[in-house]
N, C-alpha and C positions, 0 to 999 in steps of 0.2 A: 475410412475410419470405421471401426466396428460399431455396431449398434450399442453395445455396452458402453464404450468410450464416449460415443455421441450423447447418450443419455446422462452419463456422469458429468460431462462438460456442461450440458444444459442445466442440470440441477445445481452444479457449482456456480454457474453464471447467475441463476435466479437467486441463490442465497447471497451472493455478493451484491447484486443489485438491491436486494431486499435490505441488506445492511446499510448500504449507501443511502437508500430512501429513508430508513429509520434515522440515520445520523442527520440527514438534512431536515427531518421533521422534528428533531429534538429542540425543544424550546428551552433556552437558558433562562433561569429565573434568578433575579437579583433585586429583591424589593428595596433594599436600602439605596441601591444605585438609581432606581426609578424615582425614589423620593428626592434624591439629590438632583436628579435631572430636572425635576419640576422647579425646585428652588433655584437652580442655576439658570434656568430659562427666565425666571422672574428677575434674577440679578442682571442678566443681559438687557432685559427691557428697561429696568431702572437705570442702568448705566447709559443706555441710549438716550434716555430722557434727562440724564444728568441729575437724577433724584438722589442726592447724597443722603438726605434724611432717611429715605426708604432703604438705601443700601446699609446705612448704619443700623437700622432696625432689624433687617433680615440677616446681617452678618453672623450673629451668634448661632442662629439656626442652621445656616449653611456650614459653619465650622463644625457644629455637632454632627450633622448629617454626613459631612465629608469624613470625619473621624471614624464613623461606622463603616463607611465604604473602604477606607484605608485599612481597617482592621479585619475586614472580611476575608475569608479564604476565597481563592479563585473558584467560581461556581463550576459545578459539574457541567461538562459539555462545552466549556469555553473553547473558542477556536484556537487561541494562542495564549496559553497560560503565562509564558515568560513575559510577553508583551503586556498582559494584564497587570502583572506584578510591577513592571516598570512604570506603567501609567498610574498605578496606585501610589507609587513613590513620587511621581511628578505632582500628583494631586496634593500629597502631603506637603511638598515643597511650597506650593502656592498657598495653601491654607495656613501653613506655619507663619506666613507673612501677615496674617490677620491677627494682630496682637491686642489692640484696644480700639475697637471700631468707633467708640464715641470720641476718642481723642486723636485717632489716626488721621494723617493727612488725607484729605478728601480725594485727591487725584490717585494717590497710592492705593487707597481702599477700592476705588472704582476699578483700577486696572486689575487688582487681585481678584475681585469678585467677578468681573467680566471674563477673566481668564479661566474660571472654573468650568463653564459650559463647554468650551472646546475640548477640554480634557475628558469631561464626562461623555461627550459624543464619541470620542475615540475609544474610551473604555467600553461603551456599549457596543460599538462596531466590532472591536477586537474580541469581546466576550461572546458575541453572536446574538445580542439582544436587538430587537427592532427599535429604532429611534424615531418615534412618530409623536409629534405634538399636534393635537387637534385643536384648531382654532374654533372659537364659538361660531356656530352657523349663523349666517345672516339670513334673516327672513326676507323673502322677496316682497317688494312693495306691491301692495294691492291697491288698485285704483277703484274708487267707488263706481258702480255701474251707473251709467247715465241713461236716463229715459228720454225717449223722443216724443 
């Protein structure tokens, strides 16, 4: 291989790797999805506790947040735009079932609201967003010093 060709290949490889590294470093931003994720996680916790009153109270906020996500354009840098659109449609199908939370059957409402979080998780993964929930830190127990 000639020195010119070797140098050209090296430069081309570096540019290609640089582009791949930049693509991997691209952080997808989707604020309305992050907000819905927080609400959906709360729904999951309320559903686990069978807290129907809490679910009825949070349902309108979830429906509103989901409508924003459903209407959003696919964020720049999303891994799989077609799959994101499909998941947005799936989210709409679930939240369309939330009609009148105060009068809706408790079991139906629980199933619908508990079903939002798995879709949101898939949306985040497909879009390329990190999905991390930070649990409150537990402080280590400290024992009083004993004197001898």
